[in-house]
C-alpha positions as CSV (number, residue, x, y, z in Angstrom):
1,M,0.0,0.0,0.0
2,N,1.6,3.3,-1.0
3,L,1.8,6.4,1.3
4,L,-0.9,8.3,-0.5
5,T,-3.5,5.5,-0.1
6,L,-2.5,4.9,3.5
7,S,-2.8,8.7,4.3
8,W,-6.3,8.8,2.8
9,K,-7.4,5.7,4.8
10,N,-6.1,7.3,8.0
11,L,-8.1,10.4,7.3
12,I,-11.4,8.7,6.4
13,N,-11.0,6.6,9.5
14,K,-12.2,9.7,11.4
15,P,-14.9,11.2,9.1
16,L,-16.0,13.8,11.5
17,N,-12.5,15.3,11.9
18,L,-12.1,15.1,8.1
19,F,-15.4,16.9,7.5
20,L,-14.6,19.6,10.1
21,N,-11.1,20.3,8.8
22,V,-12.2,20.5,5.2
23,V,-15.2,22.7,5.9
24,L,-13.2,25.2,7.9
25,F,-10.5,25.3,5.2
26,A,-13.0,25.6,2.4
27,L,-14.9,28.5,4.1
28,G,-11.7,30.5,4.5
29,I,-10.4,29.8,1.0
30,G,-13.8,30.3,-0.5
31,L,-14.4,33.6,1.1
32,V,-11.0,35.0,0.1
33,S,-11.4,33.7,-3.5
34,F,-14.9,35.2,-3.6
35,L,-13.6,38.6,-2.6
36,F,-10.9,38.4,-5.3
37,L,-13.6,37.6,-7.9
38,I,-15.9,40.4,-6.8
39,D,-13.1,43.0,-6.5
40,K,-11.6,42.1,-9.9
41,Q,-14.9,42.1,-11.9
42,I,-16.4,45.2,-10.2
43,G,-13.1,47.0,-10.6
44,D,-12.9,46.0,-14.3
45,K,-16.5,47.1,-15.0
46,F,-16.0,50.5,-13.3
47,E,-12.7,51.0,-15.2
48,K,-14.2,50.2,-18.6
49,N,-17.3,52.4,-17.9
50,E,-15.2,55.4,-16.8
51,A,-14.5,56.0,-20.5
52,G,-12.3,59.0,-19.7
53,I,-15.2,61.1,-18.3
54,D,-14.0,64.1,-16.2
55,M,-17.3,65.5,-15.1
56,V,-21.1,64.7,-15.1
57,I,-23.6,67.5,-15.1
58,G,-27.2,66.9,-14.1
59,A,-30.0,67.9,-11.7
60,K,-29.1,68.7,-8.1
61,G,-29.1,65.8,-5.7
62,S,-26.6,63.1,-4.8
63,P,-23.4,63.4,-6.8
64,L,-22.8,59.6,-6.5
65,Q,-26.3,58.9,-7.7
66,L,-25.8,61.1,-10.7
67,I,-22.6,59.4,-11.6
68,L,-23.9,55.9,-11.1
69,S,-27.1,56.6,-13.2
70,S,-25.3,58.4,-16.0
71,M,-22.1,56.4,-16.3
72,Y,-22.8,53.0,-14.9
73,H,-26.6,52.9,-15.4
74,V,-27.2,51.2,-12.0
75,D,-29.2,53.9,-10.2
76,A,-32.1,56.3,-10.9
77,P,-31.3,59.7,-12.3
78,T,-31.4,62.7,-9.9
79,G,-33.9,64.4,-12.3
80,N,-33.8,66.4,-15.5
81,I,-32.3,69.7,-16.5
82,P,-33.7,72.2,-19.1
83,L,-31.9,72.1,-22.4
84,D,-31.5,75.8,-22.6
85,K,-29.5,75.8,-19.3
86,A,-27.3,72.9,-20.6
87,K,-26.6,74.4,-24.0
88,P,-23.5,76.4,-23.0
89,F,-21.8,73.1,-22.0
90,L,-22.8,71.4,-25.2
91,N,-21.2,74.1,-27.3
92,P,-18.6,72.5,-29.6
93,K,-16.5,75.7,-29.4
94,H,-16.3,75.6,-25.6
95,P,-12.7,76.6,-24.6
96,L,-12.4,73.9,-21.9
97,I,-14.6,71.1,-23.0
98,E,-13.4,68.6,-25.7
99,T,-16.5,66.4,-25.6
100,A,-20.0,66.9,-24.1
101,I,-22.5,64.1,-24.6
102,P,-26.1,64.7,-23.5
103,L,-28.1,61.8,-22.0
104,S,-31.9,61.4,-21.8
105,L,-33.0,58.6,-19.5
106,G,-36.2,57.3,-18.1
107,D,-37.4,54.5,-20.4
108,N,-36.5,50.8,-20.9
109,Y,-37.2,47.8,-23.0
110,Q,-37.6,44.6,-20.8
111,G,-35.2,46.0,-18.3
112,H,-32.6,47.4,-20.8
113,R,-32.3,51.1,-20.5
114,I,-33.0,53.3,-23.5
115,V,-30.5,56.2,-23.8
116,G,-31.3,59.2,-25.9
117,T,-28.0,60.7,-26.9
118,T,-25.6,61.6,-29.7
119,P,-23.5,59.2,-31.9
120,Q,-20.4,60.4,-30.0
121,I,-21.3,58.1,-27.1
122,L,-20.3,55.0,-29.1
123,D,-16.7,56.4,-29.2
124,L,-16.6,56.5,-25.4
125,Y,-16.9,52.7,-25.3
126,N,-14.9,52.0,-28.4
127,A,-18.0,50.4,-29.8
128,S,-18.2,49.2,-33.4
129,F,-21.0,47.6,-35.4
130,A,-21.5,43.9,-35.7
131,Q,-24.5,44.5,-38.0
132,G,-26.4,47.5,-39.4
133,K,-25.6,51.1,-39.0
134,L,-26.2,54.2,-36.8
135,W,-29.7,55.6,-36.4
136,S,-30.5,58.1,-39.1
137,K,-34.0,59.2,-37.9
138,D,-36.2,59.3,-34.9
139,F,-37.2,55.9,-33.4
140,E,-34.3,54.1,-35.0
141,C,-32.0,52.6,-32.4
142,V,-28.7,50.9,-31.9
143,I,-28.7,48.0,-29.4
144,G,-25.8,46.4,-27.4
145,S,-24.7,42.9,-28.0
146,R,-26.4,41.6,-24.8
147,V,-29.7,43.2,-25.7
148,A,-29.7,41.5,-29.0
149,E,-28.7,38.1,-27.5
150,E,-31.1,38.2,-24.5
151,R,-34.1,39.7,-26.2
152,G,-33.6,37.9,-29.6
153,L,-33.7,41.3,-31.5
154,K,-32.5,41.4,-35.1
155,L,-32.0,44.2,-37.6
156,G,-35.4,45.7,-38.6
157,D,-37.2,44.3,-35.6
158,F,-39.8,46.6,-33.8
159,F,-40.4,46.9,-30.1
160,H,-42.2,49.2,-27.7
161,S,-40.5,51.1,-24.9
162,A,-41.8,51.3,-21.3
163,H,-41.6,54.2,-18.9
164,G,-39.2,53.7,-16.0
165,L,-35.9,52.0,-15.6
166,V,-37.2,48.5,-14.8
167,H,-39.4,46.2,-16.8
168,D,-43.1,46.7,-16.2
169,D,-45.7,45.8,-18.8
170,L,-48.2,48.2,-17.3
171,M,-45.9,51.2,-18.2
172,A,-45.5,50.4,-21.9
173,H,-45.6,53.2,-24.5
174,D,-47.8,51.3,-27.0
175,H,-48.1,54.2,-29.4
176,H,-44.4,54.4,-30.4
177,D,-42.5,51.7,-32.4
178,F,-38.7,51.5,-32.1
179,V,-36.9,49.8,-34.9
180,V,-33.4,48.2,-34.7
181,S,-31.0,49.9,-37.2
182,G,-27.8,48.5,-35.8
183,I,-26.3,45.9,-33.4
184,L,-23.0,46.6,-31.6
185,K,-20.1,44.2,-31.1
186,Q,-19.5,43.1,-27.5
187,T,-17.4,45.7,-25.7
188,G,-17.4,44.4,-22.1
189,S,-18.8,47.7,-21.0
190,V,-22.2,48.9,-20.0
191,A,-22.9,49.6,-23.7
192,D,-23.6,45.9,-24.2
193,Q,-26.7,46.3,-22.1
194,L,-28.0,49.6,-23.5
195,I,-30.3,50.8,-26.3
196,F,-29.1,54.0,-28.0
197,C,-31.3,56.4,-30.0
198,S,-31.5,60.1,-30.7
199,T,-32.3,62.6,-27.9
200,E,-35.3,63.8,-30.1
201,T,-36.7,60.2,-30.0
202,I,-37.0,60.4,-26.2
203,W,-38.6,63.8,-26.4
204,H,-41.2,62.5,-28.9
205,V,-42.0,59.5,-26.7
206,H,-42.9,61.8,-23.8
207,E,-44.6,64.5,-25.8
208,E,-47.9,65.5,-24.1
209,E,-50.7,67.9,-25.1
210,P,-51.0,71.0,-22.8
211,K,-53.0,70.2,-19.7
212,E,-56.4,71.9,-19.3
213,G,-56.0,75.5,-18.5
214,E,-52.3,75.5,-19.5
215,T,-51.2,77.7,-22.4
216,D,-48.5,77.0,-24.8
217,E,-46.3,79.6,-23.1
218,E,-46.6,77.6,-19.8
219,E,-45.4,74.4,-21.4
220,K,-41.9,73.3,-20.3
221,G,-39.1,73.3,-22.9
222,P,-37.2,70.2,-23.8
223,E,-35.1,68.6,-21.1
224,I,-32.2,66.2,-20.8
225,T,-31.1,64.1,-17.9
226,S,-27.3,64.7,-17.8
227,I,-24.2,65.5,-19.7
228,L,-21.0,63.5,-19.9
229,V,-18.0,65.9,-20.1
230,K,-14.4,65.3,-21.2
231,F,-12.0,68.3,-20.8
232,K,-9.4,69.3,-23.3
233,G,-6.8,69.3,-20.5
234,Q,-6.5,69.6,-16.7
235,N,-5.8,73.0,-15.3
236,F,-7.1,75.4,-12.6
237,R,-10.1,76.4,-14.7
238,T,-11.3,72.8,-15.3
239,L,-10.7,71.9,-11.6
240,S,-12.8,74.8,-10.5
241,M,-15.6,74.3,-13.0
242,P,-17.6,71.8,-10.9
243,R,-17.7,74.1,-7.9
244,A,-18.7,77.1,-10.2
245,I,-21.6,75.1,-11.6
246,N,-22.7,73.9,-8.2
247,E,-22.6,77.4,-6.7
248,N,-23.9,79.5,-9.5
249,T,-26.5,77.4,-11.3
250,N,-29.5,75.2,-10.6
251,M,-27.5,72.2,-11.9
252,M,-25.0,69.9,-10.2
253,A,-21.5,68.9,-11.5
254,A,-19.9,65.8,-10.1
255,P,-16.3,64.7,-10.9
256,P,-16.3,60.8,-11.1
257,A,-12.7,60.4,-10.0
258,I,-13.4,62.0,-6.6
259,H,-16.7,60.4,-5.8
260,M,-15.8,56.9,-7.1
261,N,-12.7,57.0,-5.0
262,Q,-14.9,57.8,-2.0
263,L,-17.1,54.9,-2.9
264,Y,-14.1,52.6,-3.2
265,D,-12.9,53.7,0.2
266,N,-16.3,53.0,1.8
267,I,-16.5,49.6,0.2
268,S,-12.9,48.7,1.1
269,V,-13.7,49.0,4.8
270,G,-16.1,46.1,4.6
271,E,-14.0,44.2,2.2
272,K,-11.0,44.4,4.5
273,A,-13.1,43.2,7.4
274,L,-14.2,40.2,5.4
275,R,-10.7,39.5,4.4
276,W,-9.5,39.5,8.0
277,L,-12.4,37.2,8.8
278,A,-11.4,34.9,6.0
279,M,-7.8,34.8,7.2
280,L,-9.0,34.1,10.7
281,I,-11.0,31.1,9.4
282,V,-8.0,29.9,7.5
283,F,-5.8,30.2,10.7
284,V,-8.4,28.3,12.7
285,S,-8.6,25.6,10.1
286,M,-4.8,25.3,10.2
287,L,-4.9,25.0,13.9
288,S,-7.6,22.4,13.6
289,I,-5.5,20.3,11.2
290,F,-2.5,20.6,13.6
291,I,-4.6,19.5,16.6
292,S,-6.2,16.7,14.7
293,L,-3.0,15.2,13.4
294,Y,-1.1,15.8,16.7
295,S,-3.8,14.2,18.8
296,S,-4.0,11.2,16.5
297,L,-0.3,10.4,17.0
298,K,-1.1,8.9,20.4
299,E,-3.6,6.5,18.9
300,R,-1.3,5.7,16.0
301,K,2.0,5.3,17.8
302,Y,1.8,1.5,17.6
303,E,0.9,1.7,13.9
304,L,3.9,3.9,13.2
305,A,6.2,1.7,15.3
306,I,5.1,-1.4,13.4
307,M,5.7,0.4,10.1
308,R,9.2,1.0,11.3
309,V,9.7,-2.6,12.1
310,M,8.4,-3.6,8.7
311,G,11.1,-1.5,7.0
312,S,9.6,2.0,6.9
313,S,12.2,4.8,7.4
314,P,11.7,7.8,9.6
315,S,11.4,9.9,6.5
316,K,8.4,7.8,5.3
317,N,6.7,8.3,8.6
318,L,7.3,12.0,8.2
319,S,6.0,12.0,4.6
320,L,2.9,10.1,5.7
321,I,1.8,12.8,8.1
322,L,2.7,15.6,5.8
323,L,0.6,13.9,3.1
324,E,-2.4,13.9,5.4
325,G,-2.0,17.6,6.0
326,L,-1.6,18.2,2.3
327,I,-4.6,16.1,1.4
328,L,-6.7,18.1,3.8
329,A,-5.5,21.4,2.3
330,V,-6.1,20.2,-1.2
331,L,-9.7,19.1,-0.4
332,G,-10.2,22.5,1.4
333,C,-9.0,24.4,-1.6
334,L,-11.1,22.4,-4.1
335,F,-14.3,22.8,-2.1
336,G,-13.4,26.5,-1.3
337,L,-13.0,27.3,-5.0
338,L,-16.2,25.4,-5.8
339,L,-17.9,27.5,-3.0
340,S,-16.6,30.8,-4.3
341,H,-17.3,30.2,-8.0
342,G,-20.7,28.6,-7.2
343,G,-21.6,31.7,-5.1
344,M,-20.5,34.0,-7.9
345,E,-22.8,32.0,-10.3
346,L,-25.8,32.6,-7.9
347,L,-24.8,36.2,-7.4
348,S,-24.3,36.9,-11.1
349,G,-27.9,35.9,-11.8
350,K,-29.2,38.3,-9.2
351,L,-27.0,41.2,-10.3
352,K,-27.9,40.6,-13.9
353,E,-31.6,40.6,-13.1
354,A,-31.3,43.8,-11.0
355,Y,-28.7,45.8,-12.9
356,Q,-28.2,44.1,-16.3
357,Y,-24.5,43.6,-15.5
358,D,-22.7,40.3,-16.4
359,F,-20.4,38.6,-13.9
360,D,-18.4,35.6,-14.9
361,S,-18.4,32.7,-12.5
362,M,-15.9,30.8,-14.6
363,L,-13.2,33.5,-14.4
364,F,-10.1,32.2,-12.6
365,L,-7.5,34.7,-11.4
366,K,-3.8,34.4,-10.9
367,E,-4.5,35.6,-7.3
368,E,-6.4,32.4,-6.8
369,A,-3.4,30.4,-7.9
370,Y,-1.3,32.2,-5.3
371,L,-4.0,31.6,-2.7
372,V,-4.0,27.8,-3.4
373,L,-0.2,27.6,-3.2
374,G,-0.3,29.5,0.1
375,A,-3.1,27.3,1.4
376,L,-1.1,24.1,0.5
377,A,1.9,25.5,2.3
378,L,-0.3,26.2,5.4
379,G,-1.5,22.6,5.3
380,L,2.0,21.3,5.2
381,L,3.0,23.7,8.0
382,A,0.1,22.5,10.2
383,A,1.3,18.9,9.7
384,L,5.0,19.6,10.2
385,I,5.3,19.2,13.9
386,P,3.1,16.1,14.1
387,A,5.2,14.7,11.1
388,I,8.4,15.3,12.9
389,Q,7.1,13.6,16.0
390,A,6.0,10.7,13.9
391,S,9.5,10.4,12.3
392,K,11.0,10.2,15.8
393,T,8.9,7.2,16.9
394,D,11.0,5.0,19.2
395,I,10.3,1.4,18.2
396,S,11.6,-0.3,21.4
397,E,9.9,2.2,23.8
398,T,6.5,2.0,21.9
399,L,6.3,-1.8,21.4
400,G,7.9,-2.5,24.8
401,G,4.9,-0.8,26.5
402,N,7.0,1.9,28.4
């Protein structure tokens, strides 16, 4: 019987100890791996969707809400702003602004947000066409790759929009038909989940007759939701522009870099706490492995002594116990990775349903490889002292009954 088989038989001889050690190890490894997956994928999505935006202008409210709704499309807008107030920032000859892209939000198609905007927005996400072309008239639209895949839309297909940012059949605009003029290639950004059309299309969808007693002069002018701004360069004037807008207008300007860093800082507090908890669980599991193997030596001292009599060397006894610690670590790693990626699969479905964001449960990171190597080293370390004790088994003393 080889050492590996003998080590496995020794472990399964005490199934409760085996189960406890593997579960503890798997919980620690699984939690650390899960945090790696979440941090990597959220970070990548935030980075891809930043798209070089320096400032977002919109209605007054929460700056973070404005950024999340306009750049990441995961929150409700803070409101709308009058087009005439926004026009100075949309001026192509503005001395400080290189690109200003208006957004009009508020409608969806089966949960996918419809964005009234200008063709420049596609350049932000480096989007190119898989099929078709850009919209050329009102109610033509360009859809992201995930929209086409999940909703089965093809070029020339018609659909109705619905009011709001989440799917609700009761809020459908049945009197307006959208037609698909183009389908984008996958970008890995939020553009994959969006439907783009002209700003005028959104205005037409929400056109209303004047209410009773309301004159034409009392009607509101056209509005947009926000503006995505890229500066020509960074200087004192661009740095002070958000404050000037906030203090001197009825609009709000939010620099994404500042507010997203604040969000990261807030998230990192909880993430660090979870990582410390995971490391504590790993340490406890290592201690459990050590105690389990060390305490079993007393019961197995005759077995080890007989192995020596039958020709086993001290190094083989050492290897036997080290193998047991390694097997426990390997099992803990396997079940831990299964736990983390399985948890990501469950979470990705919920996130996709709520925010239309894709998370990949089959993504394996190099950090996980380092985690596994570290975990295996801990398994060996936990077994080291019991292994050394096993290698020092005194045959005459043990079999002589002293």
